N, C-alpha and C positions, 0 to 999 in steps of 0.2 A: 814572681815579679808582679808589681802593681800594674805597670803599663804593658798589657799583653798584646798590644799591637806592635810591639818591637820584636820582629821575628826575621830571621834570615830568609832571603829570597822572598820577602813579604810585600804584598801590595794590599793597601787598604783603600777601598773605594767607599768612597763615602766616609751585805752578807745576810742572806735569808735563812729561815729555818722552816721546817715543814711538819705540820700536825694536822689532825682532823681528817684522816684518810680512811676510805672504805676499803674492804678487802677485795673489791673488784679488781681484776688483773687484766693487763693488756696482752693482746695476742702477739704472735710473731716469733720467729726463731731466735735463739741466742741465749745469753746468760742473764738471769734475773727477770723479774716481772715488775710491773708498775701497779700502784694502788691509786684509785681515783679519789678526789676530794669528796668528803661528806657534806661540806658546806663551804661557802665563800662568796666572792663577788663575781658576777657575770658581767663582762665588759660588753655593753650593748653596741654592736657594730664595731667592736674594738674600742680603743681609747678615744672615743669619738668627741670628747670635749676639747681635746688638744690636737688631734690628728684627723685627717679626712676619713670619714666613716667607710667601712667595708673595703679597706685597702690593706695591703701587706704591712704598710708602715703603721697603721693603727693597731694591727694585730701584734706586731713586734713590740710596740710600746706597752700594750696590755700584758704581754708575757714578761717584759722587763719589770713592770710594776708588781707582778706577782698575782695576777688574777687567776681564779680557779676555773673559770668558764669564759668562753668567747661566743657571742652570738653574731651570726651574720646571715645575710639574705641571699637567696639564689633564685635565678630565673633564667629563661631562655633568651638567647639572641635570635635574630632573624634566621640565621643559619643553624639553629639548634644547638649552639654551644652553651655551656653552663657558665654563667657569669655572676659576679657578686655586685648587687645594687639593690637598694631598698625601694626606690620609687619606680613607677611604671614608665617614667620618662627620664631622660638624662639631664634635663634642664637645671635642676637644683644642684646637683653634685658633680657636674662637669662643665666644660666650656661649650658643650654641644646643645643641640635642640632635637626634640623628637622622642617618639616612643622607643623604649629599649627593643621591643619586638620588631621594630622596623629597621634595625641596624644590624649588620653582620658583626662577627667578632673582630674582624680586621678593622671595621669602621669604629667600633667601640674602643679598640686598642689605640687608635689615633687620638682619642680625646684626653684632655688634661683632667684627671679626676682628683687633683690635689690643690691646684692653685686657688680654687674658690675658698678654701679653708685658710690658707696663708701662703704668701709667695714662696716661703721656703719649701713648700711641697709642690711647687710647679713642676709639671712633667711626670708626676705620679700617675700610673696607669690603672685602669680597672682590672682587677685580677679575675682569673678563671677559678672555678672550684678546684681544679687539679692543682693550680699554683698555691692556693690557700691550704689545702690538705697536705701538700708536700712539705710545707715549712713548719707545721705545728709540732709542738712537743707531744710526747706520748701520753702524758698524764694530765692533760687539761681537757675539760669537757668541751665539746663542740656542739653548740646549739644552732642547728642548721635550719633556718626558717625558710620554708618554701613559699615563694611569692606566686601563689596559684592564680592562674588566669583561666577563664572559661574554656573547657575542652582540653586543657593542657595539664591539669592537676595530676592525673594518674601517670601520664608519660613523664612528667617532671619528677615525680616521686620515684618511679622506677629507675630512671637514669641517675639521679642523685644517689640513691641507695647503691647502685652498681659501682659508682666511683668511690664511695666510702669503703665498700668491700675490696675494691681493687687496690686501694691504698692501705688496706688492713687497719682501718680506723673504727671498725664496728664496736670495739670495746669502749670507745669514748665519744663517738658521735651519735646524735639522735636527730630525727626529723621532727621539727615543730610544724604540724600540718593538720588538716581536717581529716575526717573519717575516711572519705573515698581515697584520698592520697595515701593515707596510712595503710589501707587495705592493699593498694597497688604495690606499695613498697614491700610489704610483708609477703605478697605473692612472689615477688622477684627475689627477695632475700629474707627468709623467715627470721634470721637473727637480728635484723635491724631494729634499733630502739626507736620508740615513738614518744613524742610529747603531744598530748591531746590538745588541739586548738579548736576543736569543734564546739561551737557556742561558748567561746572563751568568756569567762566572767570571774567574779569573786563571790561565789555563791555555793550553797550546799548542793544545788542541782548539778552544777558543773563538776563538783567533787564526786558526786555519786556516779555521774556518767563516765568520768575518767576511771573510776574504780571498776566499773562494769566493762570498760574497754580494755582493761588490763595493760595500760601503757606504762612505760618506765618513768615518765615525767608528767607533771602538770605545770601550767604556767598561769597562775592567777593574775587577773587583770583588774586594776582600778581599786578604788576604795581607800579610805584613810588608814584602815587597819585590816588585819586578817584574823579571823576567828580561830583561836588555838584549838578548839574542838575539831575544826576541819583539818588542821595540820596533823593532829594526833591520829585521826582516822586514816588519813593518807599514809602516814608512816606505818600504821598497822598493816597496810596492804603493800608496803615496801615501794611506795611511789615517791620519787624525789620531787621537791617542791620549789619551783621558780616563782618569781613575782615580777611583773612589769607594770610600771617602772618607778624608780625612786632615786632622787639625787640630793635629798636632804639628810644630814647626819642623824637627826632625831628619828626620822621615819625609817631609815635603814636599820638603826639600832632596835627600833620597835618591831620591825619585821623579823629580825633574828630572834628576838625575845618571844614572838608569837609562834615560832616554829618554822618560819620560811628558811629555806636552806640556801637559795641562790637568788638574791635580788638582782634584777637587771639595772645597770646604772650607766650613765654617760660619763660622770665625773669619777673615773676609775681611781686616780691617785688619792683623792680625798676620801672616797668610800672604802678603799683598802685600809686606811688608817682607822676608820670606824670599825671595820671587821676585826682588826687586830685587837681593839679594846674588848671585843666580844670573845676573844680567845682563838680567833681564826688567824693562823700564821700565813704569811705570804707563800705562794707556791714556788717551789724550786722546780723549774722546767726540766723534764727528763726526755732524752732523745734516744731513738734507736734507728739504725740504718735500715732502709728498705731493700738493700741488696739481697738477692737470693742466689747463692752458688753452693754447690756441693762442698762440704768441708769448711765453709766460711761461717764463723759464729758472729753474732751481732749483739754484743753486750751493751748495756745501757751507759749513757753518759749524762751526767747531771750538771747543769750550768749553775755554779755556786755563786758567781759574782760577776758583774760587769762594771769595770772601773774606767771612768773617763779620765783621759790624760789632760791635766790642766795646761801642760806645756809639752812640746815635742810631739812625736808621732811614732807609730809602729806599723808601717805599711808593708814591710818585707818580712821581718822575722824578729825573734826574741832570743835572748841568751841570759840566763839567770846565774849570777855569781853568788859568792858567799855573803858579800856585803852590799852589792849593787845589782840592779837589773839593767839590761841593755836592749836597745832596739835598733834595727837597721831600716833605713829609708833609701831612696834611689841614690842620693849623693851624700847622705849624712848618717852618723851614728849618734844616738842619744844615750846618755848615762843617767839613770834614775836611782833614787834611794829605794829601799825595799818596800816602801809604800807607794811607789810610782810617782814620786815628786821629782820633776826634772832638775838635774844638777848641771848638765852640760849637753849642748848639741853642737857637734863639730862636723864641718865639711871636710872630707878626706879626699885628697887628690893623688892618684897613682897614674903614672904615665901609661897611655894607651888604652885605658879603661875608664868608664864613667858611671857605672851603675852597679850597686850592691844587690846581692841576693840575701837569703836568710843566713844568719850568723850562728856561731856557737861560742861558748865560754869553756875554757879548761885551764885550771891551775894558773890564774892570773893573766891569761891572754884571751883575746877574741880571735876567732878564725872566720875569714870571710872570703867569698868568691865574688869576683867582679867581671863584668863583660863590657863591651863597647856598644852602647845603644845609640839611638838617633840623636843627632845634634840639630837643633832648630827644626825639629819635625822631619828631618831627612835622614834616611838610613843608607849607609855606604857599606856594602858587604866586604869591600877590600880592607876595611878597618876592623874586621872581626878580631877580637882578642879574648883570651881567657886567662885570668890570673887568680892566684890564691894569696891572701895577705894574712900575716900574723901581726896583731895589733895589741899593744900593751893596754890592758884594761884600765889602769890607774889614770892615764893621761890621754888615752886614745891616739897614741903616736904609733906610726907604722914601724915595725921592727924588721920585717923581712917579707919579700914577695917571691913567688915562683910563677914563671910563665909556662902555662900548660896548653898553649894554643894548638900545638901539634896533636893533642889528644881531644880537646873539646873547646868550644868558643862561646857556647850559650849557657853559662853557668847560672844556677840559682842557689840551692841550699848547700851549705858546707857543715860537716860535723867532724870533730876530732875526738876519738874515743880513748885517747891516751897512747895508742899504738899506731892506728891507721887514721888517715884522713879520708873522709868520704865526701865526694863532690857530685852533686846532681847535674845532669845535662838535659836541657830542654829539647835538644834536637834528636837525640837517639834513644830517649826514654830509658835511661839507665842511671845508676848511681856508681860512679867510678871510685875504686879503692886505691889509695896510694900508700906506699911504705916509705920510710925515711932511709936514705942511703947517704950518710954524712949530712951535708947541707942541702942535698938534692932530694927531690921526691920522685918516686918511680911508680908508675901505674902497675898494679899486679892483679887486676881483675875488674870485672864490671858486674854489679848486681842488677839482674834484669827482672822487671816486674811486668804484669800484663799490659799490653798496649792500651786497653780500654781505660786504664787509670790515667793516661796521658802523663805529663811531667810532674815531678815532685815539687811541692812548695816548701817543704821542710823535712829534715831527717834527723833522727837520733838513733844511737846504738847503745843497748844496755842489756845485760843479763842474757847474752846469746841471742837477742832479738834485734831486729831492725824495725823502726817505726817511721812511717812516711805518710805525709798528708797530701791529699790530692783534691782538685776541684774542677778541672776543665775537661775531664773525660766523661765517660758514661759510668765510671766507678768512682764515686766521691767519698771522702771521709778520711779518718785517721786509721791507717792500716798497720797491723802487726805481722811480721814475717819471722820465720825461723831462719837464722843465718846458716847457710851451708858451709861445710868445711872448706870447700874450694869453690871459686867463682868461675863459671864457664858460661856458655851460651844458654844454659838452661833457664827458662823463665820460671821464677819463683812464685808460688801462689800464696796469697795472704791467708793467715789462719783466723784473724779476727779483724773487725772494723767497727770503730766507734763513730757515730754521727756527731759532727761538730757544726753548730748553726752559723749561718751567715747573718750575724746580727747587724753588721754595718756594711760589709763588703764581702767579696769572695774569700775563701779560705787562704790563709797565708801561713808563715812560720809559727812554730810553737816551741815550748821547752817544758820539761818536767820540773815541778816545784821541788827545790832542795828539801830533803827530809820527808817528802810526801810523794813517793814514786807512783801513786795512783792518781796524781793530780797534774794538770798542765795549765800554763798560761798560754793564751792564743792571741796573736796580733790581729787587730781589726781597725787599723788606721789611727783614729783619734781615741781609740778605746782598746782595752785589753780585757779578755774574758777568761775566767778561771773555771775549769771543769774537774769533776771527779769521774774517773774512768773505772767502771765496774770491772773487777777482776785483774786490773793491771798491777796492783801491788804484789799479788802472789807471784806473778810472772817476773817482774823486775827484780824482786828480791833485794832491793837496795837502790841507792840513788844512781840514776844513769849518769854516765860521763858527759854526755852531751846530747841536739835534735836531729742557656741554656737555650732545656729544654725540660725541671722537676722530673726524680726517678720514680716512675710509676710502675708498680708490679703488674705484669699481665696476668689475667686469670688463667688458670691451668686449662689447657686444651685437652679434652678427654678423648676425642675421636682420633684414630690413627689408621689411615687407609693406604694400602700398598697398591700402586697402579698396576702391578703385575697380577694382582688378584682379580682385576677387572678387565683383563685382556691385553694389557700392554706387553709388548715383547721388545726387548732391547737387542735388536739384530740389525739395525740400520736399514731395514727394508719395510717392516710392518708399520702402517700408519697408526700411531698411538693416540691421536688427538681425541677421539671419542672416549677412550678409556680414561684419559687424564681428566676430561671434563666430568665424566661420571664419578671419579674419585673426589673431585672438588665438590660436586653436588652432595655426595654423601657426608662430607665433612661439614658443609654448610647446614645440612638438615640436622646434624647432631649438635648444632650450636657452636661449632668451631672445632679445629683440630689440625692434624698434620697429614698432608699428602706425601707419601714416601716413595721416592724413586730408588729402588735397590741398586747398589753399584753394579756396573756391567762394563765389559770391554767395548761393546758396540753401543751406538747411541739409540735413544728413544726418538724415532722419527715422527715429525708432525707435519701435516699437510696444510696447516693454517695456524691461526693465532690461538694460543692457550689464553683464555680470558678468565680473570678473577673479578667478579662484580660484588662480592660479599665480604664482610669483615671477619676477622678471627680465623684466617686461613694461612697455613704455613706450608710452603713447599720445601722439602728437605731431600738432598740427594748427593751427599758426599760420595765421590767416585762414580757419579752418573752424569751423562750428557744428554741434553735435549737438542735435537738438530732439526732445522727447517728443511723440508724436502726440496729437492731440485725443482725449480720453476714455481714454487708455491706463491711467490709474489709477482709472477709475470703478469703484465698487462694492466697494472694498477696505476700507471703514470698518467694515463689520459683522463681518468676521473678526478684525480688530485683532491680527494676528500678524505676526511678522517675515517669514515666508514669503509673506504676502499683500501686503506692501508693494511698490509699484512705484517705483523710483528711475530716474534717468537712467544714472548710473554707480555701480556697487557693487564695491568692492574688498574681498574677504572671505577670510579664512583660517579656521582652527579654533582653539579655545582652546589646544590642545596643539601646534598646527602653524600658526603665522602665515605669511602670505605676506610675502616680502622683496623690497625694491628694486623696487617698482612706482612708476612715475612717470607723471603726467599733465601735459602741458606745452602751453601756447599755445592751447588750445581755447576756444571759447565754448560754454557749455552752457545751453540754453534749456529750463527745466523746464516752461514753458507751463502754469502752475498755474491760470490763469483759464479754461482750456478742459478742466479736470478737474472731476469731481463725485463726491461721496460717497466721498472717499478717506481713507486712513489714513497720515498722517505721511510723505509722499513726500519724498525728498531729491534734490537735483541730483547731488551727489557724496557718497557715504558710504564710510568706511573702517572696517572692523571686523577685529580681529585681524590688523593689518598692522604690519610692522616695517620701518623705513627707507623709508617711503613718502614721496614728494615730490609736491607739487602746485605747479606753477610757472606764473606768468603766465596764469592761467585767469580768464575772465570768466563769471559765472553770472547768468542773467537769469530773472526771474519764477519763483522757486522757492517752495515752502512753507517748507522749510528749505534753505539754500544748500549749505554744505559742512560735513560732520560727521565729525570724527575720533573714531571711536566705540570701543565696548567692546573692551578687550584690546589696543589699539594702543600702540606704543611707538616712540620715536625718529623721529617723523615731522615733516616741515616743510612749511608752506604759505607760499609767498613770492610777492609781487607779484600777488596775486589780488584780484578785485573781485566783490562780490555786490550786485546791484541789484534793487529792487522785490520783496522777499520778503514773505511773509504772516506767518510765525511767527518764525523766527530766521534770521539771516544766516550767521554762522559758529558752529559748535559744537565743543566738546571735551567728550565725555561718556563716563562709565564705565557700568557695568551693575550697580553694587553694589546697587541697590534692587530688581532684578528676579530675584535669586536666584542668578545665576551667579557673582557676586563678582569679575567681570572688572574689572581696573584699567587705566585709560588713563594713560600716563606719558611724560614727556619729549616734549612737543609744542610746536612753535614756530610762531607766526604772525608773519611779518616783512613789513613794507611791504604790508599788506593793508587793504582799504578797503570798508566797508559804507555804501551811500548810496542815497538816493532811494527810500524805502519808504513811500509815503503811506498804505498800508492796514495796515501791520503794527502790532499792539499787543504784540508780543513783544519779543525782544532782538536787537540787532545781533550781539552775541556772547553765547552762553550756555555757561557752564563749570560742569559739574555731575556729581554722582553718582559720586564715587570717582575723581577724576582727580588726578594729582600732577605737579609740576614742569612747569607750563604757563607759557609765555612769550609775551606779546603785545607786540611791539616795533615802534615807529614805524608804528602803524596808526591808522585814523581811522573815525569814525562821523559821517555828514553827512546832514542833511535826513530825519529820521525824526520826523514831527510827532506821531505817536500812540504810538510805542513807546519802549523804553529802549535805552540804549547797551550796558552790560555787566551781565549777570546772573550772579552766582556763587552756586550754590545746590545743594541736594539735594531730591529729590522726597518723601522721608520716607514711603515705602511700607513694607509688610511685607517682610522679607528682611534680608540682611546689609548694612544700610546702612553705608557707609564715608564718612567726612568727606573732602572734597577738600582737598588740602594743597599749599602752596608754589606759589601762583599769583601771577605778577608781570605787571603792566601797565607798560610802560616807554615813555615818550614818546608816549602816545596822545593823539589830538585828538578832541574831541567838539564838534560844531557843529549847531545847529538841531535839537536833540532835544527833543520836546515831551511825552514820556511822564512818568510819575511819578518815574522815577529816571534819573540819568546812569549811576551805578554803584551796584549794591546787592548784598548777600549775605544769605542766610539758610539 
């Protein structure tokens, strides 16, 4: 679906070729390897002549044009985040004022980094390094220019090198920096590539110093020409040769002739044409998924073509027939010729429904699923409907419809494989299979996939495989599954995933190209993209019948410490707090790792708060319980300070130094609130100033407040968690805007979480409050809360810099047996 804010029980607040490649190969698991370009055009700050420099939009355009290298600039924000900008101030390339180093990432993200270039880019935001690395093809050189400032060069180099390694981009990315920064980067990650920028010039001295430094690249600077003797010498030492900068056709041609391999240019489109005349073909971008799971292969996908649609659109899905191509949109279906020229666009009306999902073509007919979405911006759950339509492809007339509302109402993709009809459901994360019984269709099973993939955007069945494309979960891409003989409740695991780029919008429907089972067309709104999928042809064996937050890989945690090896005893009597803290300290000293709680029938008792103040720490304890001792929180009410609070687990950084990549998984946390007295706001789990914190498959029992993602936290995810029998609130996402610090909590996701069985609570199952932004509650439920409310969206309105909470979305939530005044309220 294009409009993803249409959800049940939902509240919303707020043709190229490729030559000239080197044998260097890209890393990463999967099928196939990439080769890196030997020479070509380097897009200076992206396609910066036509697009705002150092933005995702400029990078996408450079990729579309076929550039072989992209150069961009990296520096620190005030709060130590890695952002992309050339100047030391934001004055020239945003609508803001001031030094980059004086602004936090949140403040920088508020600035318009595109409108200064052209009004069509208004609202473009300054990207982070992680965002840039996540969207890059596998086979394009990344010229990462460190904007070094006094006292920060080594720190910047180390952190940038770390992110490159984390994204598995070390085969293609290099740091353009001075000698001290280069040394720091190599100390942190010996495999990192360097472009020598120390005493940068166009001279023999610079050439000799670069050879002596044994760097991978040199970047010659200035001068009308380059001495071919210098380039020959550099090539003898296997040093790649950049030149900055040139935008004239004659000069670029001369640089290639003199032995320069990658001239940096602003006029990317024009200089690509010059390079083509020198025998340098435009680059075909190659992608590979960054997902890492046992048994999941990640073969390459090659973007062969991006075709703009002169008329019509493809916002939902595609279906490719023998003589025509088709695309679905919310209310219309478009019919194109085989070259994507629009022939007809027709609005199709079917009683009770108003929105198409992704479609399929089979034997002269289109198959489509439709639902009832909002009218006039208002959604009425009582109007929920789910219908399947069979449409004659020749004239786009509706031949027959089937009402399947009793089975599912939030339909998106449909596929007909010649025997069965497959219908994707956005609510229950399954693909329902139907068989024909005369003129009726009867459901005979549901294909279940991992919840982390969220709903399917498009589906095809071919050669005993099911292919499904996903974009809104933590597992994105085009997935291949083996089809089981029978469909039951078993969750099927994908065998392969191909990365599909978001060139214009999020991922939508796709279809295999007739006669080319290893190729697909993919819908991107006003554009369609054609890909070659490595390995798909061998599997398909013939023509198929029919169809944030950037995934960043965490570095492997080496240390693994069992709390029982340090004195913890799971007997419900022994105080294990010191042993747990000792285990955490050992993991921190090792540079990160896992604290293991072995499964036990009795709990690990703690007399106070288990505190995590460092990054790269994981607590793992399937089958284990941590319980707060009787009276541990007694007497804290009088002080009413943060330091006086007693929680069970507290993950905490500092406003200017958040903790990163902390994970709590599998534990049961018993906050034991009924055995506490005179206490002040204890939490079972609280996260403050945390970044990329994950809480997975955790059960929380008897808390005052269950799980709170609190002040200053960002990009955190709570998935598969349950809170039971709370007194005040079950789940919280809370800022600190009303207390004076101004800390904002942003980009928090609650997925497949459930608050239930709280007979004494008069509070909220979910409380979202006090300066939070970009909060997503997806496929969650509130059940059996006889005195309390389900969702409270609010601010406390005290003295101080109160900030309104913004962009809060509840998607597919379920509320049952809630007896308080409100199901959902905001104030």
